[in-house]
ZAGUKE-673116 format. One record per residue (C-alpha): residue number from 1; x, y negated, z negated. Coordinates in nm, 3 decimals, decimal comma. Layout:
<sites>
SITE  NUM  X  Y  Z $
...
</sites>
This chain:
<sites>
SITE  1  -3,213  -1,803  -1,398 $
SITE  2  -2,928  -1,590  -1,212 $
SITE  3  -2,556  -1,685  -1,200 $
SITE  4  -2,397  -1,741  -0,883 $
SITE  5  -2,009  -1,690  -0,887 $
SITE  6  -1,853  -1,956  -0,643 $
SITE  7  -1,568  -1,724  -0,536 $
SITE  8  -1,578  -1,422  -0,271 $
SITE  9  -1,329  -1,220  -0,064 $
SITE  10  -1,471  -1,094  0,305 $
SITE  11  -1,567  -0,738  0,127 $
SITE  12  -1,824  -1,005  -0,097 $
SITE  13  -1,960  -1,161  0,221 $
SITE  14  -2,009  -0,871  0,408 $
SITE  15  -2,252  -0,765  0,135 $
SITE  16  -2,433  -1,098  0,024 $
SITE  17  -2,749  -1,174  -0,015 $
SITE  18  -2,963  -1,470  0,096 $
SITE  19  -2,936  -1,671  -0,195 $
SITE  20  -2,577  -1,591  -0,233 $
SITE  21  -2,531  -1,707  0,141 $
SITE  22  -2,722  -2,014  0,113 $
SITE  23  -2,482  -2,085  -0,218 $
SITE  24  -2,184  -2,028  -0,029 $
SITE  25  -2,263  -2,250  0,243 $
SITE  26  -2,338  -2,579  0,050 $
SITE  27  -2,061  -2,522  -0,168 $
SITE  28  -1,803  -2,467  0,128 $
SITE  29  -1,911  -2,760  0,266 $
SITE  30  -1,951  -3,021  -0,053 $
SITE  31  -2,281  -3,175  0,097 $
SITE  32  -2,609  -3,147  0,156 $
SITE  33  -2,756  -2,971  0,432 $
SITE  34  -3,058  -2,915  0,662 $
SITE  35  -3,214  -2,545  0,661 $
SITE  36  -3,147  -2,534  1,015 $
SITE  37  -2,760  -2,611  0,955 $
SITE  38  -2,780  -2,351  0,673 $
SITE  39  -2,924  -2,081  0,902 $
SITE  40  -2,709  -2,139  1,149 $
SITE  41  -2,426  -2,123  0,954 $
SITE  42  -2,499  -1,797  0,772 $
SITE  43  -2,542  -1,683  1,126 $
SITE  44  -2,238  -1,809  1,315 $
SITE  45  -2,038  -1,620  0,991 $
SITE  46  -2,250  -1,353  0,952 $
SITE  47  -2,292  -1,392  0,585 $
SITE  48  -2,637  -1,239  0,561 $
SITE  49  -2,764  -0,951  0,793 $
SITE  50  -3,141  -0,933  0,780 $
SITE  51  -3,224  -0,491  0,724 $
SITE  52  -3,424  -0,567  1,076 $
SITE  53  -3,085  -0,747  1,250 $
SITE  54  -3,272  -1,065  1,334 $
SITE  55  -3,059  -1,346  1,312 $
SITE  56  -3,175  -1,573  0,955 $
SITE  57  -3,412  -1,840  1,029 $
SITE  58  -3,485  -2,199  0,855 $
SITE  59  -3,840  -2,065  0,728 $
SITE  60  -3,633  -1,792  0,523 $
SITE  61  -3,376  -2,021  0,394 $
SITE  62  -3,666  -2,268  0,294 $
SITE  63  -3,843  -1,951  0,138 $
SITE  64  -3,535  -1,904  -0,083 $
SITE  65  -3,471  -2,266  -0,169 $
SITE  66  -3,856  -2,268  -0,326 $
SITE  67  -3,752  -1,963  -0,495 $
SITE  68  -3,452  -2,103  -0,696 $
SITE  69  -3,516  -2,432  -0,777 $
SITE  70  -3,315  -2,456  -1,102 $
SITE  71  -3,030  -2,387  -0,817 $
SITE  72  -3,151  -2,545  -0,516 $
SITE  73  -3,286  -2,963  -0,473 $
SITE  74  -3,488  -3,019  -0,148 $
SITE  75  -3,388  -3,467  -0,141 $
SITE  76  -3,379  -3,683  0,177 $
SITE  77  -3,449  -3,436  0,427 $
SITE  78  -3,119  -3,216  0,256 $
SITE  79  -3,065  -2,896  0,005 $
SITE  80  -2,816  -2,927  -0,199 $
SITE  81  -2,730  -2,767  -0,522 $
SITE  82  -2,830  -2,855  -0,877 $
SITE  83  -2,480  -2,918  -1,065 $
</sites>
């Protein structure tokens, strides 16, 4: 299981992997979010930049959530952190 740090600096944000960016979004909002909301927040704050320069999609966010079932939970249409 991958360990995530819950404290970031501006320099770290520019280098975030998408899973770290999702974790940051959920931790900073402290509530469940839809994949569309997470993708929008990542793109607005430029937390993760795709290699092709395109914006992060809600489908990408969902794929990452599915890859880390020990970290993220899907319930009632919302994504939440496993704590």
